[in-house]
Backbone bond lengths (Angstrom), bond angles and torsions (degrees), N, CA, C in turn:
res aa  C-N    CA-C-N  psi(-1)  N-CA   C-N-CA  omega(-1)  CA-C   N-CA-C  phi
1 M - - - 1.465 - - 1.535 110.80 -
2 L 1.334 116.39 -42.82 1.457 119.49 179.64 1.520 111.42 -63.56
3 S 1.322 115.98 -43.14 1.463 119.01 -177.69 1.521 111.53 -68.71
4 C 1.324 117.43 -32.73 1.469 121.08 -178.69 1.532 111.82 -70.17
5 Y 1.332 116.99 -34.73 1.460 120.05 -172.76 1.524 114.09 -112.12
6 S 1.323 117.38 5.45 1.469 119.75 -176.93 1.527 112.20 -62.66
7 D 1.318 117.91 -30.80 1.469 120.60 179.30 1.520 112.19 -66.74
8 E 1.320 116.32 -23.83 1.471 120.10 -178.41 1.529 111.61 -84.69
9 I 1.306 117.45 -12.45 1.469 121.05 178.91 1.536 109.10 -130.14
10 P 1.322 117.04 62.56 1.476 120.96 -171.74 1.524 114.77 -68.33
11 Q 1.331 119.00 -17.75 1.461 121.29 -177.63 1.529 112.97 -89.00
12 V 1.326 116.88 2.73 1.470 120.52 -176.56 1.521 110.21 -115.02
13 K 1.317 115.70 133.55 1.463 121.20 173.36 1.526 109.26 -112.51
14 F 1.298 115.65 138.14 1.458 121.19 179.12 1.520 109.68 -104.47
15 F 1.324 115.80 131.00 1.462 121.18 177.45 1.529 106.90 -107.25
16 I 1.308 115.96 109.17 1.465 121.02 -173.79 1.531 109.07 -112.82
17 T 1.323 116.51 126.58 1.461 120.42 179.86 1.523 109.88 -117.06
18 G 1.303 115.44 153.98 1.465 119.57 178.42 1.508 111.13 174.06
19 C 1.317 115.22 169.46 1.465 120.57 175.13 1.529 109.05 -76.07
20 P 1.326 117.54 155.47 1.470 120.05 -178.10 1.520 113.06 -77.07
21 E 1.335 115.67 58.30 1.467 120.01 177.82 1.528 109.04 -69.96
22 P 1.329 118.20 145.33 1.477 121.15 -177.33 1.523 113.64 -55.67
23 W 1.332 117.51 -40.84 1.472 118.92 -176.26 1.530 111.44 -70.93
24 I 1.338 116.84 -28.81 1.466 119.71 175.75 1.528 109.27 -72.85
25 H 1.315 115.49 -45.94 1.469 120.51 -179.50 1.523 110.89 -59.73
26 S 1.330 116.61 -45.37 1.469 119.89 -178.28 1.518 111.62 -67.25
27 G 1.346 116.57 -31.19 1.458 119.91 179.23 1.516 112.46 -63.18
28 F 1.320 116.44 -37.74 1.463 120.53 -179.40 1.526 111.94 -84.04
29 Q 1.316 116.99 -3.43 1.455 120.72 174.59 1.519 112.27 -91.67
30 L 1.339 116.91 -1.44 1.461 120.62 178.66 1.532 109.64 -65.92
31 E 1.311 115.96 160.37 1.462 121.40 -172.60 1.520 113.16 -61.98
32 L 1.337 117.75 -41.39 1.464 120.27 -176.13 1.534 113.71 -69.76
33 P 1.331 120.05 -49.39 1.480 118.43 -176.30 1.526 114.60 -78.87
34 Q 1.306 118.41 -20.05 1.463 120.15 -172.34 1.533 113.90 -58.85
35 P 1.347 119.54 -45.29 1.482 119.25 -177.87 1.527 113.54 -68.35
36 I 1.318 117.51 -22.34 1.466 119.62 -175.61 1.534 111.80 -108.00
37 T 1.316 116.54 12.97 1.465 120.59 -176.77 1.524 111.08 -113.68
38 E 1.304 115.08 132.09 1.460 121.15 173.55 1.526 108.23 -114.14
39 V 1.317 116.85 126.40 1.465 121.48 -174.98 1.524 109.60 -102.97
40 L 1.321 115.87 130.82 1.463 122.07 174.82 1.525 107.96 -120.03
41 R 1.306 117.09 114.53 1.466 122.34 178.41 1.526 108.41 -94.47
42 L 1.308 115.67 118.23 1.461 119.76 -174.46 1.526 112.19 -62.34
43 H 1.338 116.37 -31.37 1.461 117.20 -179.68 1.527 112.41 -72.15
44 D 1.345 116.27 -8.31 1.466 119.47 176.50 1.528 112.86 -93.15
45 V 1.329 116.62 -6.43 1.458 120.33 -179.72 1.526 109.04 -69.29
46 E 1.327 116.51 140.18 1.461 121.33 -179.27 1.528 110.55 -56.82
47 H 1.333 115.87 134.86 1.468 120.66 -178.91 1.528 111.18 -59.77
48 S 1.327 116.57 -33.98 1.468 119.54 -179.46 1.529 110.99 -63.51
49 L 1.346 117.11 -36.92 1.465 120.92 178.01 1.519 111.02 -69.48
50 V 1.331 116.00 -41.75 1.463 120.41 178.52 1.528 110.21 -62.05
51 N 1.329 116.51 -47.47 1.460 120.46 -179.40 1.525 111.64 -64.39
52 S 1.328 116.65 -34.27 1.462 120.45 177.64 1.522 110.71 -64.98
53 D 1.334 116.31 -42.31 1.471 120.59 177.90 1.526 110.93 -64.02
54 I 1.324 116.40 -43.31 1.469 120.62 -178.93 1.530 110.44 -65.89
55 R 1.334 116.41 -39.11 1.464 120.22 178.32 1.537 110.19 -62.26
56 L 1.338 116.58 -45.14 1.463 120.74 178.45 1.527 110.47 -62.42
57 F 1.321 116.80 -42.92 1.473 122.23 178.96 1.530 110.04 -59.48
58 L 1.332 116.65 -49.62 1.461 120.84 -177.68 1.530 111.45 -65.67
59 R 1.330 116.85 -46.67 1.460 120.16 -177.96 1.525 111.08 -61.53
60 T 1.335 116.36 -41.94 1.474 120.62 -177.83 1.521 111.69 -68.61
61 L 1.334 116.75 -50.81 1.461 119.57 -173.98 1.519 113.17 -73.70
62 V 1.324 117.19 -37.76 1.468 118.15 178.81 1.526 109.79 -69.85
63 S 1.327 117.71 -38.85 1.470 120.62 177.36 1.524 111.07 -62.88
64 N 1.324 117.05 -35.49 1.461 120.82 179.97 1.527 112.30 -65.69
65 I 1.331 116.94 -23.25 1.464 120.06 178.73 1.523 109.56 -61.52
66 A 1.333 116.15 -42.15 1.468 120.55 179.97 1.528 111.28 -65.04
67 K 1.318 117.39 -27.44 1.463 121.23 -178.61 1.524 112.33 -81.85
68 T 1.326 116.76 -24.31 1.467 119.78 -173.67 1.522 114.00 -105.27
69 Q 1.337 117.99 -16.67 1.465 120.36 -179.77 1.521 109.41 -110.89
70 S 1.307 115.53 90.26 1.463 121.46 -175.22 1.526 112.90 -77.20
71 N 1.334 116.85 -11.64 1.463 119.77 -177.78 1.529 113.13 -82.66
72 C 1.336 117.44 0.00 1.460 121.97 -179.53 1.526 109.94 -112.97
73 N 1.321 115.40 151.11 1.464 120.87 178.35 1.527 109.22 -95.48
74 F 1.320 115.55 107.99 1.460 121.08 -179.89 1.523 109.58 -106.32
75 T 1.319 116.08 141.97 1.452 119.80 173.04 1.529 108.83 -73.95
76 E 1.317 115.87 162.02 1.460 119.95 -175.33 1.522 112.62 -62.40
77 D 1.330 117.04 -32.54 1.466 119.93 -176.76 1.523 112.58 -101.19
78 W 1.356 117.42 20.50 1.471 120.13 -179.82 1.520 110.57 -83.05
79 P 1.318 119.74 130.65 1.465 126.83 -7.23 1.534 110.19 -78.09
80 S 1.305 117.23 149.40 1.458 120.56 -178.75 1.530 110.00 -75.58
81 P 1.322 117.68 157.60 1.471 120.01 175.90 1.527 112.05 -55.49
82 N 1.327 116.30 -34.35 1.465 119.57 178.59 1.523 111.02 -66.05
83 D 1.350 116.83 -37.73 1.464 120.71 176.76 1.529 110.69 -60.21
84 I 1.331 115.64 -45.52 1.466 120.18 -179.48 1.518 110.47 -65.39
85 D 1.319 117.55 -38.07 1.471 120.95 177.20 1.525 110.58 -59.66
86 I 1.330 115.90 -44.74 1.475 120.21 -179.09 1.520 110.56 -64.58
87 L 1.339 116.62 -43.75 1.470 119.89 179.84 1.528 110.94 -62.36
88 C 1.331 116.86 -40.54 1.467 120.64 179.26 1.522 111.26 -63.54
89 K 1.316 116.17 -41.88 1.461 119.47 178.67 1.519 111.22 -63.74
90 K 1.319 116.16 -37.65 1.459 119.66 179.28 1.531 111.25 -68.32
91 A 1.330 116.44 -37.12 1.471 120.10 179.43 1.522 111.27 -66.61
92 A 1.336 116.78 -34.63 1.474 122.61 176.10 1.523 112.53 48.67
93 G 1.338 115.96 42.36 1.455 120.33 176.14 1.512 114.97 84.16
94 L 1.330 118.41 3.73 1.469 121.79 -178.00 1.525 109.00 -103.22
95 F 1.338 116.46 110.89 1.457 120.24 -173.66 1.521 112.53 -65.71
96 I 1.341 117.83 -36.74 1.467 119.87 -178.51 1.525 110.14 -62.71
97 Y 1.337 116.48 -31.56 1.472 119.84 176.79 1.527 109.12 -64.59
98 A 1.346 116.47 -47.95 1.464 120.92 -179.76 1.522 111.02 -62.71
99 S 1.315 116.82 -41.68 1.461 121.27 -179.31 1.523 111.33 -63.98
100 T 1.334 116.24 -41.86 1.463 120.61 179.09 1.520 110.74 -66.99
101 L 1.340 117.04 -38.59 1.460 120.89 176.53 1.530 111.09 -57.29
102 V 1.327 116.50 -46.35 1.468 120.64 -178.36 1.528 110.27 -61.99
103 K 1.330 117.03 -46.21 1.472 120.16 179.59 1.527 110.91 -61.40
104 F 1.329 116.13 -38.50 1.467 120.73 -180.00 1.520 110.57 -65.81
105 I 1.316 117.53 -42.56 1.468 121.82 -176.71 1.525 111.90 -71.96
106 K 1.333 117.75 -38.80 1.468 119.92 -172.18 1.519 114.36 -90.58
107 S 1.340 119.06 5.94 1.456 120.43 178.81 1.525 110.54 -51.96
108 K 1.307 116.32 129.69 1.467 120.29 -175.80 1.524 112.89 -73.70
109 Y 1.334 116.53 -6.69 1.459 120.12 -178.33 1.532 112.59 -92.40
110 Y 1.327 117.27 -7.29 1.452 120.44 -176.64 1.534 109.82 -136.34
111 S 1.318 115.70 165.70 1.460 120.66 -179.75 1.526 110.39 -76.12
112 P 1.327 118.56 119.41 1.466 121.31 179.25 1.528 112.32 -60.34
113 T 1.343 116.76 -37.24 1.467 119.05 -178.75 1.523 110.92 -65.89
114 E 1.337 116.91 -39.63 1.457 120.39 179.07 1.524 111.09 -68.45
115 R 1.322 116.26 -38.04 1.461 119.34 -179.20 1.530 111.35 -70.25
116 L 1.322 116.70 -39.71 1.459 119.36 176.67 1.526 109.93 -64.12
117 A 1.330 116.78 -42.62 1.460 120.74 178.83 1.524 110.84 -62.50
118 F 1.336 116.60 -37.09 1.463 120.58 178.81 1.529 110.67 -63.74
119 I 1.328 116.68 -46.10 1.461 120.66 -178.51 1.524 111.28 -65.74
120 T 1.323 116.72 -45.54 1.465 119.61 -176.61 1.525 112.41 -71.53
121 S 1.336 117.64 -19.37 1.462 120.77 -179.99 1.532 112.92 -83.98
122 L 1.330 116.54 -11.16 1.460 119.40 -179.73 1.524 109.88 -68.94
123 P 1.324 117.31 147.61 1.476 120.57 -177.32 1.519 111.96 -57.46
124 Q 1.314 116.05 139.53 1.453 122.00 176.17 1.523 108.63 -89.96
125 S 1.327 116.01 120.86 1.463 119.46 177.61 1.513 108.42 -150.59
126 P 1.328 118.09 128.76 1.463 120.92 -179.36 1.513 112.97 -57.29
127 T 1.337 116.66 -25.74 1.470 119.67 -178.42 1.514 111.76 -77.57
128 H 1.344 117.48 -10.20 1.462 120.18 -177.04 1.519 112.44 -115.41
129 E 1.320 117.87 14.45 1.449 119.30 -179.09 1.528 110.91 -115.76
130 G 1.337 115.42 176.62 1.454 120.01 177.29 1.517 112.30 61.44
131 K 1.330 116.43 -136.24 1.462 120.85 -173.39 1.513 112.33 -61.96
132 S 1.347 117.97 -40.96 1.454 119.53 177.41 1.520 110.58 -74.71
133 G 1.351 116.22 -29.72 1.449 120.63 -177.55 1.512 114.22 -69.43
134 I 1.331 118.25 -23.64 1.464 119.69 179.00 1.518 110.51 -63.48
135 N 1.340 117.48 -31.51 1.466 120.78 176.71 1.526 110.11 -66.66
136 L 1.319 115.90 -43.40 1.465 120.18 177.88 1.521 110.43 -64.57
137 L 1.334 117.10 -40.27 1.459 120.74 179.33 1.522 110.79 -63.20
138 Y 1.338 117.65 -45.15 1.464 120.29 177.99 1.526 110.91 -60.52
139 T 1.328 116.67 -41.28 1.468 120.60 178.79 1.521 110.50 -61.45
140 Q 1.322 116.78 -44.16 1.469 120.74 -179.60 1.522 111.55 -66.11
141 I 1.332 116.58 -38.21 1.468 120.65 178.38 1.521 110.15 -63.35
142 L 1.328 116.83 -43.93 1.458 120.23 -179.26 1.523 111.58 -67.81
143 E 1.319 117.15 -40.43 1.462 119.88 178.39 1.527 110.73 -64.22
144 Q 1.338 116.31 -42.27 1.457 120.59 177.92 1.528 111.78 -65.53
145 A 1.335 115.67 -34.81 1.463 120.88 -175.02 1.515 112.17 -60.60
146 F 1.310 117.55 -36.65 1.464 120.25 -173.07 1.526 112.71 -113.76
147 C 1.325 116.11 13.85 1.462 120.62 178.81 1.531 109.63 -76.26
148 G 1.318 116.25 125.77 1.459 120.68 175.10 1.511 115.67 83.83
149 I 1.340 118.44 3.23 1.468 120.46 177.86 1.521 109.04 -76.54
150 D 1.331 116.89 127.90 1.461 122.45 -174.52 1.525 110.67 -84.06
151 V 1.338 115.20 69.50 1.467 121.87 178.69 1.519 107.07 -139.95
152 D 1.332 116.67 150.44 1.456 120.32 176.97 1.531 109.55 -52.64
153 E 1.339 117.17 127.64 1.459 121.36 -171.81 1.519 112.84 -60.66
154 E 1.324 117.47 -45.96 1.460 119.76 -178.61 1.535 110.71 -64.59
155 E 1.329 115.26 -39.41 1.466 119.46 177.34 1.523 110.75 -64.14
156 L 1.334 116.26 -39.20 1.457 121.29 -178.69 1.521 111.52 -62.76
157 Y 1.340 117.09 -48.52 1.458 119.91 -176.54 1.528 111.71 -76.58
158 S 1.320 116.29 -26.92 1.465 119.47 172.77 1.523 109.92 -64.73
159 Q 1.336 115.42 -42.50 1.464 120.81 177.22 1.523 110.67 -63.86
160 F 1.320 116.51 -40.53 1.464 120.61 178.56 1.526 110.41 -58.51
161 R 1.329 116.53 -50.45 1.463 119.52 -177.38 1.526 111.45 -63.82
162 S 1.322 115.89 -36.03 1.461 119.77 -179.80 1.525 111.79 -68.60
163 V 1.336 116.69 -50.26 1.464 121.51 -175.53 1.527 111.25 -70.78
164 V 1.333 116.36 -54.66 1.463 119.92 -176.33 1.521 110.65 -67.17
165 G 1.335 117.31 -37.16 1.462 119.61 177.44 1.515 111.97 -60.04
166 T 1.322 116.55 -39.59 1.468 120.29 178.86 1.520 111.08 -68.34
167 V 1.336 116.91 -41.26 1.468 120.79 178.14 1.523 110.54 -58.09
168 L 1.328 116.92 -40.05 1.454 120.83 -175.97 1.522 112.95 -76.28
169 L 1.326 117.09 -28.76 1.468 119.50 -169.55 1.523 115.32 -105.12
170 V 1.324 118.75 -14.93 1.466 118.57 179.91 1.524 109.44 -65.10
171 F 1.324 116.13 143.92 1.467 121.10 -177.92 1.521 110.91 -66.93
172 N 1.349 116.44 -42.47 1.460 121.54 176.73 1.527 108.80 -114.94
173 P 1.337 118.68 129.52 1.472 120.92 179.52 1.522 111.78 -55.65
174 L 1.330 116.44 143.85 1.462 122.68 -175.81 1.523 111.80 -111.15
175 Q 1.336 115.35 150.57 1.456 121.08 169.66 1.527 108.27 -71.92
176 A 1.329 115.80 162.65 1.463 120.57 -179.50 1.536 111.14 -58.86
177 K 1.332 117.17 -42.07 1.468 120.90 -178.51 1.526 110.73 -64.81
178 A 1.341 116.27 -42.88 1.471 119.81 179.45 1.520 110.57 -66.01
179 L 1.324 116.13 -36.98 1.465 120.59 178.51 1.526 110.03 -65.24
180 S 1.316 117.38 -41.28 1.461 121.62 177.98 1.522 111.07 -62.90
181 T 1.331 115.89 -41.89 1.467 120.46 179.64 1.524 110.70 -65.19
182 L 1.316 116.25 -43.42 1.461 120.45 -179.79 1.520 111.44 -61.82
183 L 1.321 116.70 -42.63 1.469 121.26 -176.38 1.527 112.89 -89.76
184 R 1.345 116.37 -5.35 1.460 121.89 179.47 1.527 111.67 57.11
185 T 1.308 115.60 47.52 1.457 121.55 178.57 1.514 109.37 -144.78
186 H 1.327 115.87 150.40 1.469 120.75 179.45 1.525 111.27 -111.80
187 N 1.332 116.68 10.64 1.463 119.88 -173.67 1.523 113.53 -110.09
188 I 1.326 117.52 21.37 1.472 117.76 -176.69 1.527 111.78 -68.14
189 S 1.334 117.48 -21.46 1.465 119.53 179.30 1.530 111.04 -63.62
190 I 1.334 117.92 -31.47 1.462 121.41 178.21 1.522 109.81 -63.17
191 T 1.327 114.98 -38.48 1.463 119.76 -179.87 1.520 112.00 -76.57
192 L 1.332 117.26 -42.12 1.459 121.38 -174.12 1.527 112.92 -79.55
193 H 1.316 116.52 -26.78 1.469 121.85 -174.96 1.531 113.58 -50.50
194 P 1.340 119.90 -46.27 1.470 119.19 -177.08 1.526 115.35 -92.15
195 L 1.345 117.82 10.15 1.461 120.43 -173.08 1.526 113.28 -109.66
196 H 1.323 117.14 25.00 1.463 120.56 -175.20 1.531 112.62 -70.43
197 S 1.307 118.52 -14.37 1.462 119.38 178.71 1.520 112.51 -84.79
198 V 1.334 117.25 -12.99 1.468 120.22 179.20 1.527 112.94 -121.74
199 L 1.331 116.97 -15.57 1.467 121.48 178.35 1.522 109.65 -127.86
200 L 1.315 115.72 140.54 1.467 121.01 173.76 1.520 107.39 -84.78
201 V 1.338 116.00 104.89 1.469 121.71 -178.06 1.523 107.77 -113.98
202 P 1.331 118.56 97.37 1.467 121.67 -176.12 1.521 111.60 -61.54
203 D 1.330 116.72 140.59 1.462 121.39 178.42 1.519 112.31 -71.55
204 N 1.349 116.61 -27.33 1.463 119.35 -174.16 1.528 113.21 -78.17
205 G 1.328 118.07 -13.30 1.461 120.15 179.62 1.514 114.16 73.59
206 V 1.341 116.49 -1.04 1.468 120.80 -177.84 1.524 110.60 -94.12
207 N 1.321 116.29 -45.07 1.458 120.07 -179.59 1.525 111.00 -76.15
208 P 1.313 117.43 153.03 1.466 120.35 -176.66 1.524 113.40 -73.52
209 I 1.311 115.13 156.60 1.467 122.18 175.85 1.523 107.68 -83.68
210 Q 1.329 116.68 131.60 1.453 120.17 -176.00 1.528 111.12 -138.74
211 V 1.324 114.85 163.20 1.463 121.93 176.96 1.516 108.74 -87.88
212 F 1.341 117.46 139.16 1.457 120.64 178.34 1.527 111.91 -70.34
213 H 1.334 116.35 -41.43 1.465 119.11 -172.75 1.519 110.21 -147.57
214 K 1.332 115.90 142.30 1.460 122.11 -176.07 1.524 112.45 -60.88
215 S 1.324 117.61 -22.71 1.462 119.79 -178.83 1.532 111.79 -63.28
216 F 1.348 117.67 -24.55 1.464 119.66 -179.49 1.530 112.04 -70.50
217 P 1.344 119.88 -53.40 1.472 117.70 174.45 1.519 112.86 -62.26
218 D 1.323 117.63 -34.97 1.463 120.02 176.29 1.528 110.13 -58.41
219 F 1.328 115.69 -41.40 1.463 120.81 179.25 1.524 111.33 -64.83
220 L 1.331 117.35 -49.28 1.464 121.08 -174.67 1.521 112.87 -67.24
221 M 1.333 117.35 -27.82 1.462 120.24 -175.21 1.520 113.83 -100.36
222 D 1.328 116.04 10.49 1.457 120.60 177.97 1.525 108.57 -121.92
223 Q 1.328 116.21 110.86 1.455 119.84 -175.82 1.526 112.01 -65.19
224 G 1.331 116.61 -23.51 1.452 119.58 176.46 1.516 112.13 -69.42
225 Q 1.355 116.80 -27.00 1.463 121.20 178.77 1.524 111.60 -95.26
226 C 1.328 116.20 -45.78 1.465 121.59 180.00 1.523 108.29 -99.68
227 R 1.312 115.72 97.67 1.457 120.08 -174.04 1.521 113.13 -95.25
228 D 1.302 116.74 0.36 1.461 121.47 176.94 1.525 108.36 -91.71
229 K 1.323 117.03 113.78 1.467 121.36 -175.13 1.518 112.59 -65.03
230 R 1.309 117.76 -17.48 1.468 119.29 177.99 1.521 111.19 -66.83
231 F 1.340 116.63 -28.16 1.458 120.29 -174.52 1.536 113.27 -110.44
232 F 1.310 117.29 -22.10 1.471 119.99 -176.30 1.524 111.22 -72.04
233 Y 1.339 116.10 138.73 1.453 121.41 170.23 1.517 109.69 -149.15
234 Q 1.311 115.09 162.13 1.461 119.67 -170.21 1.525 111.45 -131.96
235 P 1.336 117.75 117.03 1.467 119.50 174.11 1.516 109.27 -76.20
236 I 1.316 117.47 137.40 1.462 121.38 -179.96 1.519 109.18 -125.24
237 S 1.328 116.58 144.21 1.466 121.54 178.88 1.522 109.30 -81.06
238 Q 1.331 116.04 126.09 1.455 120.85 176.44 1.518 110.81 -90.44
239 S 1.312 115.60 -38.02 1.457 122.50 178.33 1.511 106.19 -160.86
240 P 1.346 118.23 166.47 1.464 119.45 -178.89 1.519 112.37 -52.33
241 G 1.312 115.93 122.86 1.458 120.61 177.16 1.503 114.33 89.55
242 D 1.352 118.49 -9.11 1.455 121.42 -178.29 1.518 109.88 -105.76
243 I 1.305 115.88 141.91 1.454 121.85 177.09 1.518 108.55 -127.26
244 A 1.305 116.46 135.13 1.459 121.22 175.59 1.515 108.27 -119.26
245 F 1.321 114.90 161.25 1.449 120.54 -178.82 1.515 108.85 -104.93
246 K 1.335 116.18 123.52 1.442 120.81 -178.21 1.525 108.84 -120.03
247 P 1.346 118.46 105.00 1.442 120.16 179.94 1.515 111.97 -74.68
248 Q 1.316 116.11 160.65 1.454 120.42 177.50 1.517 110.15 -67.63
249 T 1.348 117.20 -34.13 1.456 122.26 174.89 1.505 107.83 -128.12
250 D 1.316 117.38 178.76 1.460 121.12 -177.77 1.520 111.60 -65.48
251 G 1.316 115.32 154.97 1.454 119.88 173.42 1.503 114.76 113.96
252 G 1.329 118.75 1.96 1.455 120.41 -179.09 1.507 111.40 -92.47
253 V 1.340 114.64 -168.17 1.456 121.71 179.64 1.509 109.20 -95.31
């Protein structure tokens, strides 16, 4: 449609983004759109430019935390240039890693200074950063999320698999109240409260709960990536078009 009518709207440019799926790629190889299409492959962008963008993103957003959270005591140079250097190295050119770091640090339920110190104190290793490092980051976020909660451990992780598994697998995202009704529980806030860096949990209770990035469900549903049995679960097909939730241990949906 765009290629057929582009001549009639010559003053407009369309910016189209997507994964390099074969059907998308072949569509832009057709005779009509090819002469008027310019392709930019993100993996071809210079690493120095990517790292520069991520550094600017991290420095701006983490610095803004100190400006917006007046209830915390920040030093004048927080975050320090060294802190930003460490965060950039951990991101290793992966924007979702940087984005998740910011959400983890700025959570209004925890001290940003303590969370930044926790992240920067983790061992630096090239094998644990970037694409492989996002798995380690998710593991650390989940471990931190439920550390020190005074609830029976098995009950806690059973609740986690039930609530988060449903959020990931429902066809249409649900509000917190609808999710509680579906699962017949009133304690989902205990589970969702510490997960704001990986799940969009609206404060108003009206908008649906959603996942920030597909890499999170991919992580939780792949035993090769999520090696902690407390968090791993596996969706199984019951029949064509149907999905069921199969927890690693009892207590899921």
